[in-house]
Residue, then its C-alpha position, 0 to 999 in steps of 0.5 A: m216389191a211390186f207394191a213398193a215400186v207402184l208406191v214410188v211412182c205414185v209419189a213422184v206423180l203426185a209431186l209433179i201435180l202439186s209443184d207450183k212451177v215447171l221451169p220451161i227452159e229445163v224441159w224444152a231447152t235444146p243444145g245451142s248458144v247462150r243467145e239461142r237459149e235466151e231467145e227460146a226462154c223468151e218464147v216459152i214465156e208465152i205459156d200461161l202457167s197460172e191456168n196451166t194452158a199454152r197458147t199455140s200459134q193458131e190461137p189469137h195473141p192478146k189484143q194489141t193497141e192498134i195504131p189509128p190511121k193518120t189523118t194529119p200529114v207528118v212532116f219530118i224536117d231535118a236541120g242539117h249538121g249540128g253540134n261538133d258538125g258545123g257544115c260549111l263555114e264562112g267567117d263567123i257564119i256556120e251552116k248548122n245555125v242557118n239550117l236550124s233557123i230556117a227549119g224552125i220557121v218551116k216548123d212553125n208555119l206548117e204547124r199553123l197550117g195543121y201539120e204534125v212536124v217532127m224535127s231531127r234536132s231543135e237545138d245545136i246538138y249532133v245527131a247522126k244521119e242514121e239516127r235521123v233516118k231511123a227516127a223518121n222511119s219509126i214514126r212513119a213520117d209522110i215526107y222528109i225534107s233536109i235543109h242545108q247550105n252550099s259552098s263552092e271554091v268559085q265565089s260567084v256561084n249562086g242559087m239553090e239546088v234540090w236533090y232526091d234519089g232517082t233510083d227509087t221509083q216507088r217513092d214520090s221523091r221526084r215530085l216532092a223535090l220539084l215542088v220544093s225547088q219550084q216554090t222556093a225559087k218563086s218565093t225567094g227569086a233565087v236562081e233555080r239550079e238543077v233538080r238532081g236525081d243522083a243524090d247519094f245521101h243517106v237521108t234521101g236513100s234510106t228513108q222509107m218515105p218521099a225525101c229530098l234535100i235542099e241546098t238553099g244557097f251558097l254561103s261562099n257567095r258574098e251577096e247570097r250569104r248576106k241574104l241567107v243570114s237575114q230573118e226576112y230571107q229565111e222566112k221567104i225560103a221557109s215560105g217556099i218550102v211550106q208551099g211546096i209541101e202544101y201542094y204535095f199534099h193538096p195539089k191543084t187540078m189539071y185536065l190535060t187535053f189533046d185535040d186533032g188526033p189520033s196520029a200514028e207517030n205522035t199520039s203513040r209517043i204521047l201515050d207512051i209517056l202518059k203510061k210511064r207516068d200513070i197519067k190519064a188524059t182526054f183526047f178529042l178525036v177527029g173521025e177521019n183520023v180515027e178511020k186512018y189509025p184505028d189501032i191508036a184510037r183503040r189504044i187510047a180507050a184501052e189505056g183508060h183515057t177519056i175520049g171526046i169528039h172534036c169533029y169528023a172533018h176539020d173543015y171550019e167553013g163546011l162545019y160551021r155553015s149552019a147548026e145542021s151541018y155541025i150536028e151532021d158532022f158531029e154525029h158522023a164522027r161519033r158513029v166512027v168513034y163508037e164503031v172503032t173503040g166502043v166508046k159512046a162519047v158524050m163530051f165534045r170540043f168545038p174546033g177553034g173553041s166554042i166561040n171563034s170567027y167561023n161560028d160567031k153566027v151559029y154557035a149559040e144555036i149549036i150549043s142549044e141543040m147539042t145541050k138538048r141532045g145531052y152532049v157536053y162541051y169543054d173549052w180551055n183556060a190554058s194552052i201550050e199554043d202548039a197549033v201556032a206555026d214556027t213556035e220553038p219547042m221550049q216556047l211551048i212549055a213557057n206558054g203552058v206555064s204562063t197561061t195557067l196563071g196559078r189557077k186551081k182548076v186548069i183545062l190545058l189545050a195541046h195537040d197530039v198531032v204536033y211533033d214538038t208536043g210529044m218531044i217536050l211533053e215530059e218536061l212540060l209535065d215536070s213544069f206542073p208538079e203542083y197539079e194532079m193530072r186527071p181525065l175529064s168526065e161528065d162530072v167535071e164542071p165545064i169551062h166555057f169561053k162565054d163564062s167567067s170561069a174560062i178566065g178565072 
């Protein structure tokens, strides 16, 4: 009997060894729903039965195709509405057709510039907003722009509007919206209505990349409708959208500089704004003010801004009496700045600029001697003109915008001791979305009044 029992066991073991398969689901399945068992069965497929080995979670998975890093920006262009969703309707003019026409021109222009463009639709079909967003997210588009037309019961209302989700601070949607609005208004001459951060749209709120929605005009306005359906005007709209995209990916450079500080109230307000926006600027400090407000000077340094020397005492007549008097004042200011902040400043800015009515007889000698000592000076090629008396706050913004003249490289002059400058700084910064703000460094080629670069 014992021999027979052993023989039965041996036969059973041999049968298992010779078996081609052991159905995993029959061995490992646990009670549960059909869905759970299906998922478990899918997981068991990870077992390599041909070699009778199982891959554990600690062992590497088969090599997967790696997605190469993108070298070309991917732009998702959403032509609003489509198919049985026509959007606004004015007579025989249907919004969906205007949207698609403009979107097609944008696509062509972007592709000529080397961008990769994906359209939500390229013909008159309906695509649900959820599918549009899903498509953009799945291809990891870099930006999303939705094109629409507006309508109002008040037929006199006109102009363009751009919307974005202002509740999401992780994406750079605000800057994208500002650029699209700024450049489209510039290319078309249309009224630039408010750039709105209270968008409650699926395409701006559920996208994973910076996104905005542009209402390029009011079909309900007879004159604007006439423009919107014309090929010439649509090309102007597309040109503006494309230029906004270009500046988004390839911004110009602005060096924001402040003279005459620090001051307790005004410099602190400016530093708060710069910190909130993660912008680094350059402060040309006055030695006397550093002694008065050492904590503010130290904060400037601690928050990563560049520090340069303006002077010790802002007395033009004494400062420019001779090259020797200037250098004595400079070295005094430099020592104070170093003692308070630990910064060994190399850059400086002449009070009044390198050439002015006070130093016209000595500026060349000063420049020569300061250059020999290894110091570098910076003038400016744009200014908000906040040192001019009785200037209205909003005029400071207009001054800054008008004096940049569209240059690719701008050193903008402002003064952190002026109350109005701190009050309008946020709006001033919003006026320059096409610029990337950087601090000056010794590696930045200076702008000098005596050179053509100061006005070019």
